[in-house]
N, C-alpha and C positions, 0 to 999 in steps of 0.2 A: 356371624352368616357366611360360607363361602362363596366365592365369585360364582355368580352364576351366568354371566355371560352378557351379551348385549340384548337390550330388547326385543321381544322377538312376536310372534304370533299362534294362536291355539292351533293353527294348518300346520305348525313345526314342533307342537308339544309332543313330546314320547312318551311312553310307559316309562316308570321308572324316574321321570323326572321329580327333584325334590320338591315339595313344597313347605312354606315358611310362615310363621304368622308374622302378622305386623310387628310383635315385640321380638322378632329374629329366631323363633322357635322352630326346629323342625317339628313338623305335624304330621308327615306323611310323604307318601311317593304317589306319583300321577298313575291312576291304575287304567282310566278311560276319558277317554275327551267325547262330550256330548256334543255335536253340532251336526248342523246341516249345511255342509259345505257348498251343494247345490244352491241352496238360497242365501248363501253366507252368514249363516246364523249361529252363533255360537251360544250354548246353554249353559257351561259349566263343567265341571270335573267331577269325575269319582276318585276318591282319596283313599289310598290303602294306608292305614293308620297302626297297623300291626302286624306283627311276624306271624299273628296268630289268626286261626279264621274269625270270620267277623269282624273286622277292624274297617269295615268300607264304609265311608260317609259322601254325601254329596254335597258339593259346594257349588253354590249360583254362580253365573259369571258376575253377578251385580256384586257379589264377597271378594270378587278377586281385584288387587290392586293392579298388578301388572305380571305380564308372562316374559320369559325371559329363553334365552336358548338353551338353559339347561336345569331351568326351574320355574316356580311360580312362586310369588309373593302376595299373600292374602291381606285384607282389610281388618281381619280378625286377629284379635290378639289369640293367645292358644287358649286359654281356656274358652271362650268364645266357638273356635274351631274345634273342640272337642264336644260340643254341643251341637255339630251338625248332624242333620237327619240320615238317617241308615235309609240307602235306596230300599224299597220295597215293592211286593207286586200289588199291593192295595194301602197307599198311604193313608192315615188316618186324616179324616175329612174334619173341617169344623163348619157346623150349620145344623138348623133344627133336622133336617131330611137330605142326606146326602145325594139320595137317589133321585131328586126332583132339581140338584143343583149341576151344572156342568162341573168338570174338572179344574180346579184352579190351576194357574201357570205352574206354581211350584208341584202340586201333586202332578201334573202332565210329566213336569223334568224326572220327578221322583220313579215313575213308571217307566219311562224311557231308559232311566238308568238301569232300573231292575232287569229290563228286557235285554238290554246290552250285557248285563253281567251272567245273566241266566240262556244266552245264546239264542234267545228268541226275536231280537231285535236285528 
């Protein structure tokens, strides 16, 4: 793993920063940072995992070990990182009747990621 610089904050994390798994494998690059800067709440990042379309994955803030000046280190190994959810307009809901239940925190974050990617956020 290359030198990612000094520990930093989501506030300075730039698009294109490298993202590494806990087993030091590059899993992609930062595409978007999901945060409410006014409330100082960091939700996670959208990672571009492919040079081809369709490689975006959402990584929740709880799955990030540390943010550095030039990159991100995940708590996940490469295999787990490959199974991160795809941001989508309507993420799958778990429950007997999703219409009766409010969105989970993860579903809300995935929807916000989709809105950001699609230009609606």
